[in-house]
N, C-alpha and C positions, 0 to 999 in steps of 0.2 A: 504493500500500500504506500502511496506517496505520502511523504511527511511534510507538513506545512506548519509554520508557526501560527500562533493565535492571530497575529496581525494579518498574515496571508489569508487565513480562513475568512476573516472579516472582509478583506478586499474582494475575495471570491464571492461572498454573499452579496455585496453591493453590485458587483458586475452582473451577476445573474439576475438580481432584482431589476436592473436596468434593461438587460436583454429581454427579460420577460415582459416588461412594460412595452418595449418596442414591438415585440411580436403581438401581444394582445391588442394594443392600440391600432396597429396596422390591420390586423385580422378583423376586429370588430368594426373599424371604420370602413373597410371594404364591404363587409356584409350590410352595413346600414347606409352606405354611400354618403357618408359625411364624417368629418373628423370627430373621433371620440377619444378623449384623454382618459384612458382606462385607469381604474384603481380607486383605492380608498384614500391614498395620500395626496398631498398637493404636488409633491415632486414626482419626477419620472421614475418611480420605483414601484414594483409589485412584490412586496415581501414574501408572498406565498411561493413565488417562483424562486427567489433567492433561498428561502428555507428549504423548498423542495429539492433544489439542485444540491445544496450542501448535504441534506439527508441522503439523497440518492448516492452522492459520491462516497459518503461514509459507509453505506451498506454494500455498495457494488464494487468499489475499487479493489477490495481483496479478491474479487472473482472476475476481474475485468476481462480475462481471456475467454471466459465462457459466456457468450452473448445470451444464451437462453436463461442462464442464471441471473445475468444482469437485468434482462427484461422482467423476470419474475420478481426479483427482490426490489427493483425500482418501482414496479407497479404496486406492490404491497405497501412499501414505505410512503410513496407519494399519495396513494389513496387514503391511507390512514391519516396523513397530515391534512389532506383536503377535508376529510370528514370532521376531524376535531376542530379545525379552524372555522369551518362553516357553522358548526353547531355552537361553538363558543360565541362567535360574532352575532348569531341570531339571538341567543339568550341575552347577550349584553345590550344589543342595540335594537332588538325587536324587528330587524330587517334582515332578509336573506339576500346577501349580496351576489350570489349566483344561485340558480335554481334549476335542478335537473328533474323536477317533478313530472314534466311532460315527456321525458325520455324513458325508454323501456329499461327495465331492470335497474331502477334507482333505489337508493336507500335514504328515506326521509328527505329526498330532494338535494342532499348534500353531495352525494357521489352517484355515479352510474357506471354501468359496464363499459360503455363506449369510451367514457373519459378515462377509466382505469386502464383500458387497453392502450389508449393514447399515451398515458403516463409511462407505460412499459416501453413503447417505442421511443418516447422522448429520452428515457434512461439510456437506451442503446445509443441514440444520437449523441447524447451528452458525453458518455464515457468513451465512445470509440472515435468520434469525429470532432466534437466541439471542445472538450476539455483539454486534450493534449496540447493544441497550440496556445490555449489560454494558460495552461500550467507553465509552458515554456516562457510565455510573456511575463507571467508573475515572477518567476525565478530570476528574470533579468532585471527586475526593479531593485535598485540599491537597497540594502538592508536598512540603512539609516533613514530611508523615506517610508518604509512600510508601516511602522507603528504610528508615526505622526499622521500619515494619510488615513489610516484606519480610525484613529482617534477623532480626526476632524469630520470624517464622514459619519461616524457614529453620533457625534454631537448634533450635526445637522439633521440626521435621521431621527434622533430622539425628539428634537423640537417639532419636526413635522408630524411625528406620531402623536405627540401631545395635542397639537392643534387639530389634527384630523380626528382624533378620538373625541375631542370636545365638540367638533362639528357633527360627528355621528350621534353623540348624546343629545345635541340640540335638535337634530332631525327626529330622534325618538320622542323628544318633548313636543315638537311641533305636531307630529302624528297623533300623539295622545291628546293634545289640546283640540286639534281639529276634529278628532273622533268624538270627544266629549261635547264639543260645540254642536256638531251635526245631530248627535243623539238628543241633546237638549232642545234644539230647534224643532225636531220632529215631535218630541213629547209635548211641547207647548202648542204646536199646530194641532196635534191630535186632541188636546184638551179643548182648544177653541172649537174644533169640529163637534165635540160632544156637548159642550155647554150651549153652543149657538143653535144646535138642531137645524142645520142648513137643509133647504130643499135640495133635491138631487142635482139640478143644474147649478145652483149656488155653490154646492159642495165641490163640484168639478172645477168651477172657476176659481174657487179658493185654493184648491190644491195646485192648479196651474200657476197661480200667483205666488205660491210659497215654496215651489220646488226650485231649489238653487240651480240645478243643472239645466233646467229648461230656460230659466232666466239668463243663465250664462251663455247658452247657445244663441239666444237672441242678441245679447251683447256682442258675441263673437261675430255673428253675421253682419251686424251693423258696422263693425270696425274692421272687417276683413281686408278691405281695399287699403285702408291706412296702415294696417298691420304689416303688410308685405313691404312697405317702404322703410320700416324702422330697423335700426341697427340692433344687434343682439341684446345689449343691456337695456336699451329703450323698449325692446320687445318684451323682456321680462317684466319691466315696470308696467307696460300696457296690459299684459296678461294678469298681473296682480290687481291692477285697477279694475279690470272687468270682473274678476272674481269677487273683489271687495264690493263692487257696485251691486252685483247680483245678490250677494248675501244680505247687504243692507236693504235692498229692495224687498227681499223675502221677509226680513224682520219688520219692515214698515207695514207690509201688507197684513201680517199677523196682528200687529198693534192696532191697525185700523179696524180689523174685524172685531178685536176685543173692545175697542172704544165704541163701535157701533152697537155691539151687544149690551155694553154697559148703559148706553142711552135708552135701551128698551126695557131695562130691568124694572123701572118704577111702575110700568103698566102690566108687568107679568108676575112680579113677586112682592111679598110683603114680609114684615117681621124678621125672624131669624133666618129664613131662607134667603131673603134679600141681602141681609148683612153678610151671610156666608159667601154668597156669590160675589158680592163686592170685594170681600177679602181675597177670594181666589183670583179675581181679575186684577186687583191691585198687586198681588204677588207675581202674577204672570207678567204684567207690564214692567215691574221692577226688574225681573230677570231679563226681559227683552232690552231694557235700557242698558243693563250691565253688559250684555252680550254685544250690543251695538258699539259701546265704548271700547270693548276689547278688539272688535274687528277694525274700528277706525285707528286704533293705536298701532296696528301692524304696519311695517314699512318694508320696502324691497330688501333692506339689509337683513331683516328677520329670516328671509327665505333664501338668501344668496348661497349660503353654504349648503343648505339642503338640496337646492337645485344642482349645485356642482357635483354633489355625491351621486345624485340620480342620473345626471348626464354621463358621469364616468362609469356607472354601473347600470346600463340600460335594461338588464334582465333582473334587477333587484325586485324583490317582492316581500310582502308582509302578510302573514296569515291572520285569521280571526277578525276581530273588530277594527284593526288598524288598516286593513287592506283598502277600504274605500278612501281613507285619507291619503294613503300613499299614491293611489291612482289619481286622486285629485291633484297632488303635488306633481306627479309625472306630467299631467296635462298642462300644468303651469309651466314646467320646465320646457315643454315642447311648444309653448305658446308662440314663439317666434317662427314656427314652421307651420302654423295653422293655415 
């Protein structure tokens, strides 16, 4: 087995992180026909490729003359790393940054048979063709430069990891807030439907006026011509403005329905029933005002990092109650291409 110093292993890790980023970004960009800056980090590094390459080298270099054994050991090691990394990230951030759920023979969406087989062939490619010239290049680096370079890269990498982790946690918080907000808006709208006892046609019109996605579609159609002329950052701001406008319009329509029903109470109810309904309406209106203030307080900066993560991970998904909010953010991130 080749013997490298700790500093050399660190340099190998960052080199393969970068090569992995180049491969993933080019491949995904070609598939989507637009540039995609792949990954979780801000910088041009994909740590899972660096970690996978180092792990594969550790387990396969002792058997590098036997390509079948290299293929098998590399496949097992890389698949295990991919599963553990995917599972930990989903538990921590509530987002699945890659998802094989739609592929055959997958395990919890984190790994699949085709990906594992590809890891095996990548191991052979790495050990037999890619690593030998890389190893020779690495041994030609003067020894006095190896450790300082490794230390500098590690420091920059650590800063990036901290910033990117915070951005991912912010994305999780945004998804949670949006989910709670949507659920509360629907609860309030449902309560208005019950207490107001709408006729069928009135109920249909009320639902159309309080469905955020329908209102958003109207906003999008109205501004489609203008949208195509905007630059990328302006497009994000425009998408956010449309979504904010649609949600505020839904909130206003619910409030108007509540106020209209409140005006009819005097002729329909008396005594305790009247006071109880007044209290319910007052509580609902207060919640609507609080929610409206929260929506107005959001800015483009609130979403910028979340959008960056989703653009860099176009197959990211989230299960359960957060899935609707993630798709809403994905549409926001794609707003400049509507």
